[in-house]
C-alpha angles and dihedrals in degrees: 000000000000136000141174110215137182130199120240141165089273096048131261120355123195116222096174134015142172128192095357129121115259116270129016122316112270121250095033092277094139091052090052094048090049090048088058091056092046092051094051097039090207140073108312123202122184109182093192119016093195091057096045114105091214090063096047093096092048110029119192092244113183096353092096093220111147105152121050131175128168141174119208123244103223124188122215094266089061099254119139104225101170147332146239107235137192124190140179135192092234133052116265142159126245118226121218091255089052091053091047092050091049090051090050091051090052089050090053090051090048091052091049090048091052091050092052093045090049091049090049092050091047091049091049090049092048091049090051092048091047092050090049091048092050092050091048092047092050092047093047093045090053089059091055097057128038115265090223134006119241120249113259115198110245094010138095116213134187135169137183138186118206110192120198092204123029093204098053125072112230131211100235118117142170139172144177122202141156125265128191119313113349096331124115132198129211137175143178130188151141130238123209118263135012138250129041096334091053090047091054091049092045091053091050092048095047097051093040090056091051093048093045091051091055090050095046119352095197101124096225091047090051092054091044090053091049090051091051092051093050092046091051094043093059101030114141096019115139095210119076108279118246117252141184143206121226146164118212124192142182124211118212115186113234133169108300097359145344140307107226122202115191131189121190134202110192091314129137117263119276115235128224118203107203124215089246091058102257119133117215129188113228106199130152110227116247104005107161136205116288123238103008109066129074110245096351120201121236126188135188138206135190133220136166127239112209132179110312095013121126134193125209126198119184142165123246094258084086102048094039091056116116122243126215090276092055093250122125118261091229126179092290093056092047091049090052091054091049092048090054089057097043136159095046147146135235091272090045091053091052091049090051092049093046091052090048093051090048091050093049090052111166089011087080105082102164137052117268130207121192131190120185130188126184140173113226114250115243091235092062093070091230111140119231086234092061106076122191127199140169139179122204133186113192 
């Protein structure tokens, strides 16, 4: 018979056995035999257990064990934590080569134990580092998008950020803030890359857009100023300069709704869901990437949001997602999903997008930011002086 045993608070625990009855030996015999090994701290050989004085107080009884030999399992700090044991039902002697083989077996078990302990410690360390990284990523990501959106009189607003990986900071960003008078500015975009470098660039882009809008709120001028800052920030670098896409808009209150002026820089079209159910793409013609091209061209376009109308801005993580057939969702597919849910509100748009992302599952391979604006329909009974807003991170 053979066993590998370890000592614990509740006595001896078998981790491997061959030829032994199930469960511990009755009468505490196995504990006593192990105690003999622990006390000696070296290979222990008992030719006849019944004749050994150390076993007199705890005889083997009906176990049938007569011969017992064991080699200690010793960890680097010198503690004996277990043993490799061989037993027989008749007395016998152990030759030198038998003792040496038993010692070698115990050394193999010790090596395996050390490997498993090292792997366990490494895993625990990696889990701790991963948890720290996830906390840092969440904290950093929260600084790149507003915690809540401000209340805009006569407008409902909602935003969401859908990260693909919780431990990696993405480059998506959005914001909504007041300008002079009753006007409001908003933007949404995506910088190239991920991680710390993308976070630094995202922070620069977000606060540059805010500052540029205060200086000159014309949407094309805002994007041109952002482009100039990025070009200057990375001038002289050998590596390809980082860039971003963005859409910047200004809201002007008008009777029954808002006049919206949008400028785009290489960003996917915004979508307007009309109260009657139609979905329209609002896309300035020719807007180019920001920060990477010499003398880029930016364009702007205007539209009006009336009662029941809603506007959706999104990053390309949504439209580049793969459907069940393997094809990209694209703007047409997104528009079809929005049309099926029309008419809708800002919160309704977010619910539709969230359901779509959930349905696509693993087909979504990039982070997605969404910003929705809507004018309450007259039939809802919601006063234009009672704004509603929400911000969601999923």
